[in-house]
C-alpha positions as CSV (number, residue, x, y, z in Angstrom):
1,X,-12.5,36.6,0.0
2,X,-11.8,35.7,3.6
3,X,-10.7,32.3,4.7
4,X,-13.8,31.6,6.9
5,X,-15.6,32.8,3.5
6,X,-13.6,30.5,1.3
7,X,-14.9,27.6,3.8
8,X,-18.6,28.5,3.7
9,X,-18.5,29.0,-0.2
10,X,-16.9,25.6,-0.6
11,X,-19.6,24.2,1.7
12,X,-22.4,26.0,-0.3
13,X,-21.0,24.3,-3.6
14,X,-20.9,21.0,-2.0
15,X,-24.9,21.2,-0.6
16,X,-25.6,22.5,-4.4
17,X,-24.1,19.6,-5.9
18,X,-24.7,16.7,-3.5
19,X,-28.0,18.1,-2.1
20,X,-27.0,17.5,1.6
21,X,-24.6,19.4,3.8
22,X,-21.1,18.7,4.4
23,X,-20.2,17.8,8.0
24,X,-16.6,18.8,7.9
25,X,-14.4,20.6,6.0
26,X,-10.9,20.5,6.8
27,X,-7.5,22.5,5.3
28,X,-5.2,20.3,3.4
29,X,-1.6,21.4,4.3
30,X,-0.2,22.5,0.9
31,X,3.4,24.2,1.6
32,X,4.2,24.9,-2.4
33,X,1.2,26.4,-4.0
34,X,-1.3,29.8,-3.6
35,X,-4.1,27.4,-4.1
36,X,-5.8,26.4,-1.2
37,X,-7.1,22.7,-1.0
38,X,-9.7,21.3,1.3
39,X,-11.1,17.9,2.2
40,X,-14.8,18.4,2.3
41,X,-16.8,15.4,4.0
42,X,-20.5,14.4,3.9
43,X,-22.4,11.2,4.7
44,X,-22.1,9.6,1.4
45,X,-19.6,11.7,-0.6
46,X,-16.0,13.0,0.2
47,X,-14.4,15.5,-2.4
48,X,-11.4,17.6,-2.6
49,X,-12.5,21.4,-2.6
50,X,-9.9,24.2,-4.1
51,X,-10.1,27.7,-4.2
52,X,-7.7,29.5,-6.6
53,X,-7.6,33.2,-7.6
54,X,-6.2,32.7,-10.8
55,X,-9.2,32.0,-13.1
56,X,-6.8,31.1,-16.1
57,X,-5.5,28.4,-14.4
58,X,-8.4,26.9,-13.1
59,X,-9.7,26.8,-16.9
60,X,-6.4,25.3,-17.8
61,X,-6.8,22.4,-15.3
62,X,-10.9,22.1,-16.3
63,X,-9.8,21.4,-19.5
64,X,-7.3,19.1,-19.0
65,X,-9.0,17.3,-16.6
66,X,-11.5,16.8,-18.7
67,X,-9.8,15.7,-21.7
68,X,-7.6,13.5,-19.7
69,X,-10.5,11.8,-18.3
70,X,-12.3,11.2,-21.1
71,X,-8.9,10.0,-22.9
72,X,-8.8,7.2,-20.1
73,X,-6.0,8.9,-18.3
74,X,-5.8,8.2,-14.3
75,X,-6.8,11.5,-13.2
76,X,-9.4,13.3,-11.0
77,X,-12.5,13.9,-11.9
78,X,-14.0,17.7,-11.6
79,X,-17.4,17.0,-9.8
80,X,-18.6,20.8,-9.6
81,X,-17.4,24.2,-10.5
82,X,-18.4,27.5,-9.3
83,X,-20.3,30.2,-11.3
84,X,-17.1,32.5,-11.0
85,X,-14.9,29.6,-11.5
86,X,-12.6,30.5,-8.2
87,X,-13.5,27.1,-6.7
88,X,-14.0,23.6,-7.7
89,X,-14.4,20.4,-6.2
90,X,-12.7,16.9,-7.4
91,X,-12.6,13.4,-6.7
92,X,-11.0,12.9,-3.4
93,X,-8.2,10.2,-4.1
94,X,-6.7,10.2,-0.6
95,X,-3.1,11.3,0.9
96,X,-0.9,8.6,-0.1
97,X,1.6,10.0,-2.4
98,X,4.6,8.3,-4.1
99,X,6.8,10.2,-2.6
100,X,5.4,9.4,1.1
101,X,5.4,5.6,-0.1
102,X,9.0,5.8,-1.2
103,X,10.2,7.3,2.4
104,X,8.0,4.7,4.2
105,X,9.9,2.3,2.2
106,X,13.5,3.1,2.9
107,X,14.4,1.0,5.5
108,X,12.8,-1.9,4.2
109,X,15.0,-4.5,2.7
110,X,13.3,-4.8,-0.5
111,X,13.5,-1.1,-1.0
112,X,15.0,-1.1,-4.3
113,X,12.8,-4.1,-5.9
114,X,9.6,-1.8,-4.6
115,X,10.7,1.6,-5.9
116,X,11.5,-0.1,-9.0
117,X,8.0,-1.3,-9.2
118,X,6.4,1.9,-8.6
119,X,8.4,4.0,-10.5
120,X,8.2,1.4,-13.8
121,X,4.6,1.7,-13.5
122,X,4.8,6.0,-13.3
123,X,7.3,5.7,-16.4
124,X,4.3,3.9,-18.4
125,X,1.9,6.3,-17.2
126,X,4.2,9.2,-18.5
127,X,4.7,8.0,-22.0
128,X,0.8,8.0,-22.1
129,X,0.5,11.4,-21.2
130,X,3.3,12.7,-23.2
131,X,2.7,10.5,-26.8
132,X,-0.1,8.4,-26.6
133,X,-2.6,10.8,-25.6
134,X,-1.2,14.1,-26.9
135,X,-3.2,14.6,-29.7
136,X,-6.3,14.7,-27.7
137,X,-5.6,17.9,-25.5
138,X,-6.5,21.2,-26.5
139,X,-3.5,23.4,-25.9
140,X,-4.9,26.7,-26.7
141,X,-6.1,26.6,-23.2
142,X,-2.8,26.0,-21.7
143,X,-1.6,28.0,-18.9
144,X,0.5,30.4,-18.9
145,X,1.7,29.5,-22.2
146,X,0.9,26.6,-24.6
147,X,4.5,25.9,-25.1
148,X,7.9,25.4,-23.1
149,X,9.4,28.1,-25.0
150,X,12.8,30.1,-24.5
151,X,10.7,32.9,-22.5
152,X,9.4,30.1,-20.4
153,X,13.2,28.8,-19.9
154,X,14.4,32.2,-19.2
155,X,11.8,32.9,-16.3
156,X,12.9,29.7,-14.8
157,X,16.5,30.7,-15.1
158,X,16.1,33.9,-13.6
159,X,13.4,33.0,-11.0
160,X,16.7,30.9,-9.8
161,X,18.8,33.9,-10.2
162,X,16.7,36.2,-8.3
163,X,15.5,34.0,-5.6
164,X,18.0,31.8,-4.6
165,X,21.1,33.3,-5.7
166,X,20.4,37.0,-5.0
167,X,19.7,36.0,-1.4
168,X,22.9,35.0,-0.8
169,X,25.6,38.0,-0.9
170,X,28.8,35.8,-0.8
171,X,27.9,34.8,-4.3
172,X,29.4,37.1,-6.5
173,X,28.8,37.1,-10.1
174,X,28.9,39.2,-13.2
175,X,25.4,39.3,-14.0
176,X,25.5,40.7,-17.5
177,X,27.8,37.6,-18.6
178,X,25.4,35.3,-16.7
179,X,22.6,36.5,-18.9
180,X,24.5,36.0,-21.8
181,X,25.1,32.3,-20.8
182,X,21.4,32.1,-19.9
183,X,20.6,33.3,-23.5
184,X,22.8,30.3,-24.9
185,X,21.2,27.7,-22.8
186,X,17.7,28.6,-23.4
187,X,18.3,28.7,-27.0
188,X,20.1,25.4,-26.9
189,X,16.9,23.5,-24.9
190,X,14.3,25.6,-27.0
191,X,15.9,24.2,-30.0
192,X,15.0,20.6,-28.8
193,X,11.8,19.1,-30.2
194,X,8.7,19.9,-28.3
195,X,5.8,18.3,-29.7
196,X,4.9,16.4,-26.5
197,X,2.6,17.0,-23.5
198,X,4.7,18.3,-20.7
199,X,3.4,17.8,-17.4
200,X,5.7,20.4,-15.9
201,X,5.6,19.0,-12.5
202,X,6.0,15.1,-12.9
203,X,7.5,14.1,-9.5
204,X,6.4,11.8,-6.8
205,X,4.1,14.3,-4.5
206,X,2.0,14.7,-7.3
207,X,1.6,11.0,-8.2
208,X,-1.3,9.3,-5.7
209,X,-1.9,5.7,-4.8
210,X,-5.2,4.8,-5.3
211,X,-7.7,2.1,-6.4
212,X,-4.5,-0.3,-6.6
213,X,-3.1,1.9,-9.6
214,X,-1.2,5.3,-9.7
215,X,-3.1,8.6,-10.3
216,X,-1.9,12.0,-11.4
217,X,-2.8,15.6,-9.7
218,X,-1.5,19.2,-10.1
219,X,-1.0,19.2,-13.8
220,X,-2.4,22.9,-14.4
221,X,0.8,23.8,-15.9
222,X,0.7,21.5,-18.7
223,X,1.7,22.7,-22.1
224,X,3.5,21.3,-25.3
225,X,7.3,20.5,-24.5
226,X,10.3,18.5,-24.7
227,X,10.2,14.6,-23.6
228,X,13.0,15.0,-21.3
229,X,11.9,17.6,-18.7
230,X,9.2,15.5,-17.1
231,X,11.4,12.4,-17.0
232,X,14.3,14.4,-14.9
233,X,11.1,16.3,-12.7
234,X,10.5,12.3,-11.5
235,X,13.7,10.6,-11.7
236,X,15.8,13.5,-10.3
237,X,13.9,15.0,-7.6
238,X,16.2,15.7,-4.7
239,X,14.3,14.6,-1.9
240,X,13.1,11.5,-3.1
241,X,17.3,10.9,-3.7
242,X,17.1,8.0,-6.4
243,X,20.7,6.1,-6.4
244,X,22.4,7.3,-10.0
245,X,22.5,4.1,-10.9
246,X,18.5,3.1,-10.4
247,X,17.9,6.7,-12.5
248,X,20.4,5.3,-15.4
249,X,18.3,1.8,-15.1
250,X,14.8,3.4,-15.0
251,X,15.7,5.9,-17.8
252,X,16.9,3.1,-19.8
253,X,13.3,1.2,-19.2
254,X,11.7,4.7,-20.4
255,X,13.2,4.5,-23.6
256,X,12.4,1.1,-24.3
257,X,8.8,2.0,-23.6
258,X,8.8,5.2,-25.5
259,X,10.4,3.6,-28.5
260,X,7.4,1.4,-29.3
261,X,5.5,4.5,-29.8
262,X,7.5,7.0,-31.4
263,X,11.1,6.9,-33.0
264,X,13.9,8.7,-31.3
265,X,17.4,9.6,-31.2
266,X,18.5,7.8,-28.0
267,X,21.9,9.0,-28.4
268,X,20.7,12.5,-29.1
269,X,18.2,12.4,-26.1
270,X,20.9,11.4,-23.5
271,X,23.2,13.9,-24.8
272,X,20.3,16.7,-24.3
273,X,19.4,15.0,-21.0
274,X,21.6,17.2,-18.8
275,X,20.3,20.5,-19.8
276,X,17.1,19.1,-18.3
277,X,18.7,18.2,-14.8
278,X,20.2,21.2,-14.6
279,X,17.6,23.3,-15.7
280,X,15.2,21.7,-13.2
281,X,17.7,21.7,-10.3
282,X,18.1,25.7,-11.0
283,X,14.0,25.7,-10.8
284,X,13.8,23.9,-7.8
285,X,16.4,26.1,-5.9
286,X,14.4,29.2,-7.0
287,X,11.3,27.7,-5.7
288,X,13.1,27.0,-2.0
289,X,14.8,30.2,-2.2
290,X,11.2,32.0,-2.7
291,X,9.0,29.7,-0.5
292,X,12.3,29.5,2.3
293,X,14.5,32.2,2.4
294,X,11.3,34.7,1.1
295,X,8.6,33.5,2.5
296,X,10.1,32.0,5.4
297,X,8.6,28.3,5.2
298,X,11.0,25.9,7.2
299,X,10.3,23.0,4.8
300,X,11.6,24.7,1.8
301,X,15.0,25.8,3.5
302,X,15.4,22.2,5.2
303,X,14.9,21.2,1.5
304,X,18.0,23.5,0.0
305,X,20.7,21.0,1.4
306,X,19.2,18.1,-0.8
307,X,19.2,20.1,-4.0
308,X,23.1,21.6,-3.5
309,X,24.0,17.7,-2.7
310,X,22.1,16.7,-6.0
311,X,24.0,19.6,-7.7
312,X,27.5,18.6,-6.5
313,X,26.8,15.1,-7.9
314,X,25.9,16.2,-11.5
315,X,28.4,18.6,-11.6
316,X,31.1,15.5,-11.3
317,X,28.7,13.1,-13.4
318,X,26.8,15.3,-15.8
319,X,28.9,18.4,-17.1
320,X,27.0,20.5,-19.4
321,X,27.7,19.8,-23.1
322,X,28.1,23.6,-23.9
323,X,30.5,26.0,-22.8
324,X,29.1,28.3,-19.7
325,X,32.2,29.2,-17.6
326,X,30.2,32.0,-15.7
327,X,27.2,29.5,-14.8
328,X,29.3,26.5,-14.2
329,X,31.3,28.9,-11.6
330,X,28.4,30.0,-9.9
331,X,26.7,26.4,-9.6
332,X,30.3,25.7,-7.9
333,X,30.1,28.4,-5.6
334,X,26.6,27.2,-4.7
335,X,28.1,23.5,-4.1
336,X,30.5,25.4,-1.5
337,X,27.4,26.9,0.6
338,X,27.2,23.4,1.8
339,X,28.1,24.0,5.4
340,X,25.6,26.7,5.7
341,X,22.6,24.3,4.9
342,X,23.2,21.0,7.0
343,X,20.9,18.0,6.4
344,X,19.0,17.7,9.9
345,X,19.4,14.2,11.4
346,X,16.0,12.6,11.5
347,X,16.5,11.9,15.3
348,X,17.3,15.7,16.1
349,X,14.5,17.6,13.9
350,X,13.7,20.5,16.3
351,X,14.4,17.9,19.4
352,X,10.9,16.1,19.3
353,X,10.4,12.5,18.6
354,X,6.7,11.6,18.6
355,X,5.4,8.1,19.2
356,X,2.2,6.7,18.2
357,X,0.7,3.5,19.9
358,X,-2.3,1.8,19.1
359,X,-3.5,-1.1,21.9
360,X,-6.1,-3.0,23.7
361,X,-7.2,-1.6,27.0
362,X,-8.1,-5.4,27.9
363,X,-5.1,-7.3,27.0
364,X,-2.2,-4.9,27.6
365,X,-3.5,-1.8,29.0
366,X,-1.9,1.7,28.4
367,X,1.7,1.6,26.9
368,X,4.4,2.3,29.0
369,X,6.4,5.7,28.3
370,X,10.0,4.8,28.1
371,X,11.2,8.6,27.5
372,X,11.2,9.7,31.1
373,X,8.2,12.3,30.9
374,X,5.9,9.7,32.6
375,X,3.4,9.0,30.3
376,X,1.4,10.5,27.4
377,X,-2.2,11.2,25.6
378,X,-4.3,8.5,25.9
379,X,-7.2,8.4,23.3
380,X,-10.4,5.9,24.1
381,X,-11.4,4.9,20.8
382,X,-14.1,2.5,22.6
383,X,-16.8,5.3,21.9
384,X,-16.6,4.9,18.0
385,X,-18.5,2.3,16.3
386,X,-16.8,-1.2,16.2
387,X,-16.6,-3.2,13.1
388,X,-15.3,-5.9,15.5
389,X,-18.9,-6.9,16.5
390,X,-19.7,-8.1,12.5
391,X,-18.1,-11.4,11.5
392,X,-16.7,-9.8,8.0
393,X,-14.2,-7.8,9.7
394,X,-13.3,-10.4,12.6
395,X,-9.9,-11.5,11.1
396,X,-9.1,-7.8,9.8
397,X,-7.2,-4.8,11.3
398,X,-7.6,-1.1,11.4
399,X,-5.1,-1.1,8.3
400,X,-7.5,-3.3,5.8
401,X,-9.5,-1.3,3.7
402,X,-12.4,-3.0,4.5
403,X,-12.3,-1.7,7.9
404,X,-11.1,1.8,6.8
405,X,-14.2,1.9,4.5
406,X,-16.6,1.0,7.4
407,X,-15.1,3.6,9.9
408,X,-14.9,6.4,7.4
409,X,-18.6,6.4,6.7
410,X,-19.6,6.9,10.2
411,X,-19.6,10.8,11.2
412,X,-18.8,10.1,14.6
413,X,-15.1,8.9,13.5
414,X,-14.4,12.1,11.6
415,X,-15.6,14.4,14.6
416,X,-13.1,12.1,16.7
417,X,-10.4,12.8,14.7
418,X,-10.9,16.4,14.0
419,X,-11.2,17.1,18.1
420,X,-7.9,14.7,18.4
421,X,-5.9,16.8,15.9
422,X,-6.9,20.0,17.6
423,X,-5.7,18.5,21.1
424,X,-2.5,17.1,19.4
425,X,-1.7,20.7,17.5
426,X,-2.0,22.4,20.9
427,X,0.4,20.0,22.7
428,X,3.2,19.7,19.7
429,X,3.2,23.6,19.3
430,X,3.7,23.9,23.0
431,X,6.4,20.7,23.4
432,X,8.6,22.5,20.5
433,X,8.4,25.8,22.0
434,X,9.8,24.2,25.3
435,X,12.4,22.4,23.5
436,X,11.2,18.9,24.9
437,X,12.4,16.1,23.1
438,X,9.5,13.4,23.3
439,X,5.9,13.2,23.2
440,X,3.5,10.0,23.1
441,X,0.0,9.7,21.8
442,X,-1.7,6.3,22.4
443,X,-5.0,5.2,20.8
444,X,-6.8,2.2,22.8
445,X,-9.9,0.1,22.1
446,X,-11.4,-3.4,23.4
447,X,-9.1,-5.6,21.6
448,X,-6.6,-3.2,19.9
449,X,-7.1,-4.4,16.4
450,X,-9.9,-2.1,14.6
451,X,-10.7,1.3,16.1
452,X,-7.4,2.2,18.0
453,X,-5.3,0.9,14.8
454,X,-7.4,2.8,12.5
455,X,-6.9,6.0,14.4
456,X,-3.4,5.6,15.2
457,X,-2.3,5.2,11.6
458,X,-4.8,8.0,10.1
459,X,-3.0,10.2,12.6
460,X,0.5,9.1,12.1
461,X,-0.2,10.1,8.1
462,X,-1.6,13.4,9.1
463,X,1.0,14.0,11.7
464,X,4.0,13.4,9.3
465,X,2.3,15.8,6.7
466,X,1.4,18.4,9.2
467,X,4.7,18.3,11.1
468,X,7.3,16.8,8.7
469,X,10.3,18.1,10.7
470,X,9.7,15.9,13.2
471,X,10.3,11.9,13.9
472,X,7.5,10.0,14.0
473,X,7.2,6.4,15.4
474,X,4.2,4.5,14.9
475,X,3.6,1.1,16.9
476,X,0.6,-1.2,16.7
477,X,1.5,-3.2,19.7
478,X,-1.5,-6.3,19.6
479,X,-0.3,-6.6,15.9
480,X,3.3,-6.7,16.7
481,X,2.6,-9.5,19.7
482,X,1.1,-11.9,16.8
483,X,3.8,-11.0,14.2
484,X,6.8,-12.1,17.1
């Protein structure tokens, strides 16, 4: 099925479901999965359309989503499924993930307090998934297996070996002895109780901030498994880079919540935890190797140094409790690759810094460009419906949900943003190819309060997903004046 045909088929599924035509369909950037995602908009309904050729995986997702929704867990509702089960529509929960929220808070003085709140809420939900609602799940539909067993563990270890280790000729190993140690490690992990729901990819990119709560996506790989795996997936996510002390505190919080539901040997739990830290790190390095070194996706290559740094920390603080000299030697050799994978300074990413401004045509005019380029793009949002004409929105801005909802129900707004993104893509690609260092996009309206702020904010969020290698600075000029 060709790309254009996928979009047409999703449009057809949308119209059959809602008895009206979609007015836009936009591909969603998804760097780590063969599944294809689209945001499909109509006058009254916006949904996420998915195409996936792995029907068994789709069926696992359908079963899990239906069961979890019925059990009251915060997961998207499946709205429609195509007859061939290759496509489905699900509830749109927006684009604000826990990961993006954490990144936006990192320079905030209250960063630690804020992440505490979000992570503790996520851990409370995790216990609901793992234990409280565990008996409602039909594991016979799980994909690719009902349980996280020894074969699955060995598959993860060999994924790491073939897609990361073997891509580096400087890493010399005795593969026969390494496989023997893989056997020892996988046996030790497989012997840990695994009668709980294992999400498989419980990390902050798959946790969405929606309706003042946390919602959870991409759980199609869920199966029975040990408790520690999902905890590690969340707290030891390499690019989230939680401080080690914060990880310890949140682990203690998780155990406190968990012990209210089941009896657990806390000492044994903590003794076994490093198994999963290393297993997850190796699985992640395998994914970065496959998606980055083999498929050539820059985002994954740029993530490798974060995983190596994390590996170095864990080797010094959480040594494995079993004697695995070949594997330990290999992991130390990977740490020695640090010089091959420097972490890019955010100010030097591809040499391109993006500035996005909202402004008022009447109060201050088009913002001055201080980069030396002499100016940037200016988009006139005055052609859009104006919420400022209504008293109920007068004291609000384009960052407030009521204004966002007002504008998002207007087809002209979606058309405007779609055309804007096309122009931005052309400009950014051209500037990057010519090694320019600065590019500015300005969004103006009458008062610089509603339409321009909304558009600048939406483009900023989209930009950071579409071009994660670029630094983005967003300024709402009239709001800044009011706060100063």
